[in-house]
N, C-alpha and C positions, 0 to 999 in steps of 0.2 A: 299344578302349574305346568304349562306346556313349554317345550324348548323353542329355540329360535326357528323361524320358518326358513326353509332353503329350497332352492331349485339347483339343478346341475347345469353347468356350462362346460361343454367339452370334457365332461367327467369330473369337474371340480365343483364342490359344493359352494354355492353363493348365498349368503344370508340376505334377507330383506325384511323391511318393515311393512306392515299393512299400509296399503295405498300407494306403494312405490311401483313404478313401471319396471319392466325387465331391464330397460336401458339404464335407468337410474341406479338400480341395484348393481349392475355390472360396473358402472363408473365408480360407485362407492367402494367396490371391491378391488379397484385398481385396474380394471380391464378397460383399455382405451380404444381398442378396435376389435371388431368381430366379423368383418366382411372385407373381401377384396373386390376391386372393380373388375369388370369384364375387360379383357384385352391386356391392360397394363398391370393388373394385379396389385394396385395401390390399396393400402389399408384404409378402412373407414369405420366410423363409430357414430357417436352422437354429434349432430351438427345443429339442427334447429331445435330439437327437443320437443316439438309440438305436432309432429306428424305431417308437416308440409313437404319436407324434402324426402329423399330416399337413401340417405347415407347410412342409416342405422338398420338396414335390412338384415334379417337374421332368420334362422330356421328353428322353429319351436314345435316340438312333438311331431316332427316329420313334415311340417308345412313350411315351405320356403317363402321368402319375400315378405315376411311380416315386419312391421316397423316396431323395433324394440322400445321406442319411446312411447308407444300407445298401447302396448300389451301389458295389462296388470300382472305383476308377479304373483305366482301362486305356487304353493308347495307341490313338489313333485314334477314340475315342468322339466322336460328334456330339451335344453337350449343348446344349440350348436352353431359354431362359426359357419359362415356361408361364403363359398367361393363363387365369384362372378354372379351369374343370374340364379344360382341355386338349383339349377336343373341339369346337372351333369348326367343324370340318368337318361335324359332325352338326346344327348349329344354323342351317343355311341354309334 
């Protein structure tokens, strides 16, 4: 028998069930926001849940601006909060 599947979010283990998106797993784990907007820094998380809007943008395995609601959860993902446009490395 295998243990629960998890990925990490900002260093915290997040459990998920097969077929869940990263966004769904975060919400079920009590995480309501994981991105801040450019300029005003307002918190964002799931809004539409179907990949139409851009509120749930997140950084996964070093790739910024992925929609958490459309990325399937997989064991071992390194999921991180995203600030603004997720490209702070380009703004130096």
